[in-house]
N, C-alpha and C positions, 0 to 999 in steps of 0.2 A: 270789164263788162260795163256797157253803157247803163246809165241810170234812167229810170223812167221820168220824163218831164211832164209837168202839168200842161194841159191844153187850155187852161183857163176855164171860164164859165163858173157856174154855181158849184159849191162843194157838194160831195155826195152826202145825201141825207136819206132817212127813211121816208120816201115819198113815192107817189106815182103820178104820172102824167095824166091829165084829164083834158080832153078836147071837147069843146062845146061851141056851137054857133049861138050867137045872141042877137036878138032884134035891135035895130038902131036905137030905140028908146032906152034900152038897158045900157047899151054902149055909151050913149050920151050921159046917162046917170053915173056910170062908172068914171067917165072922163071928168065930170063935174066934181065928183068926190076926190079924184086925184089932184085936180086943180086947187082944192081947198086944203090939201095937206101941205105942211111946210116944206117937205122934201120932194114934193111932186113925183111920187113913184110912177113907174110904168104900169101898164094895165095888169100884167101878171101879179105884181105885188099889191096893187089896189084891190084886185079880186080876192087875194088871200086875206087882206085886212078886213074887207067887207064880210066875207064868210066867217072869219074868226070872230069878229064882233057880234054877228048875228047869233052864232052858236053859243057864245058866252052869255049873251043877253037873254037867250031862251032856255038856258040851263043844260044844253047839250055838250058843253065843253067846260071842264073844271080847270081853272087856270092856277090853282094852288101848286106851288113848286115849279112853275114854268117862268120863263123869261128871267 
């Protein structure tokens, strides 16, 4: 019996897709943040980092035991 092969892409995680349109000024800020990062992440990863940092900074996300 054939085995299932990976199609690549991100590994399965407990997550949901969120689609949002952003004005140019926010996209420019996101791109500037990405450019300032050493690993120059793409927009999706940059947005995840920005949201995570904001949530941690405002006390909405407890990072104990994570990473």
